[in-house]
Residue, then its C-alpha position, 0 to 999 in steps of 0.5 A: s089678674k083680677a081682670v079675669e073676673g070680667f070675662g064671664e061667670a066661668a072665668k070668674s069662678v076659675y079666678v075665685q078658685k085660684s085666689q082661694e088656693e093662693l090664699l091657702d098656700n100663704i096661710n100654710v107658709l104663715y103657719v110654718a113661720l109662726t110655729r118655728a120659734e123656740e123661745q120668742l117670736f117677733v112679728i112685723s106686719d102691715m096694718n092694712l086697713d081700708a078707708k073705714g078702718v076695716p081689715r082688707k080681705n085675703n091679706m095676711s095682716t088681717f089675721f093679726v088684726n082680727y086676733l088682736d080685735n078678738k082679744g079686745q086689744f086692737e087700737e089703730e094708734k097702737f103699733e106694738y103688742e106683747f104676749g107671754n113671758p119675755t124671760k130667756l129660758s135657755s142658758e147662755s153659751d160661752k162665746t170666744e172672740e177670735v180675730q179673723l185675719i183677711q189674707s192678702v190677695n197676691e193675684v187678681l182673678n181675671p173675670k174673663n177666665i170664668k165661664i158659667a153656664q147653667r146648660e153646659s149639659v148641651m155638650w154631654g151625653t149621647h148625640q140624640q140627647e145633645a140634640i134635645e138639650y140644644g133644642n131646649v136651649v134654643h126654645e128658651i132663647l126664642s121666648y126672648v124674641k118677638t121680631k127679627s130685630d130681637v135676635d142679637l139682644a136675645i143671644t146677649k141675654a142668654i150669655e149673661s144669664g148663663l144659658i149658653t157660653f160665649n163659645q156657643k154664641v155663633t152656633v145658637f145665633n145661626t140656628i135662631q136666624e134660620i128659624v126667624n128667616h125660614t120661608e114658612l116662619s118669617i111672616c111670624f117674626d115681622e115687625g108691627n104685630e102684637v106677639l105673646n110668647e109663652q102666654t098662659i091661657i085659662q080654659k073654661e074647665g080651669k086648666t091652663i095652657k101655654p102656647d110658645r108663640m102667638v102672633l096677633i095680626k089684623n082682624k083678630e087673626v092669629y099665627l100660632l107656633d109651638y117649638k119641639t125637640g126630638t122625634h115627631n109625635p102625633k100628640y103634638k098635633l093634638q096639643l096645637e089643635n087644643y091651643q087653637s080651640a082655646i084661642e078661637l073661644m076668645d073670638y080670634k081666628v087661627v089662620k096659620k099654625a105650625l110645629v117647629y122641630i129644633g135639632e140639627e136641622i129646622n123642620v117645620v110642620n104646617l097643620 
């Protein structure tokens, strides 16, 4: 967001760098689009001029306007330009029109018999792998949850998006209920606070971090949670401390931070 520029010189520098990288990516895509035509290329572009009739910076249409301007052909009231020879060079291929018959449907397929899940691998592989996959699915569903009252809607959304099947609904629901009502975590899912799930933070050196859950309470205090699967790892503690440092550089204070290990059982490690 351009608003990042207002957070000091370091933030402005990061914003400018990221903007230029994005512009370069767009230029590369534009190059590919303009160099794939075999005979004729048709370009449809916005003119995108400011109030003074000057092309706006960092906009793809600017390249086309400047090109026409450099050739001395650009006119604000002219909307079509042609270059080169429009004569078709390739030979015509013989086309035969065949009537395609649509077969009648004898039996209507019942949509309820179709079950699609992007994460059906939850049921595959070793016991340990199943636990990790299951934890990852729960982790993703938790990104939909801001307060305890969001759990039902989050489960519905997960089913509709194919993240889980209807048959897995009860199991996943119980796991998430266990998390949001856990004695060590319940306060982090209460109503009335501002919740930032998977919110990207740009650090001073230009790197980005994304804590799983930040809960902003009164007096600029923060509850910080990060969800993990698998075995405990010391690097997770360092990761959480890095999150805390970045948050406190923004004049907030982390008053509670915890790692939440999601598996067959919910294990909370307060740090």
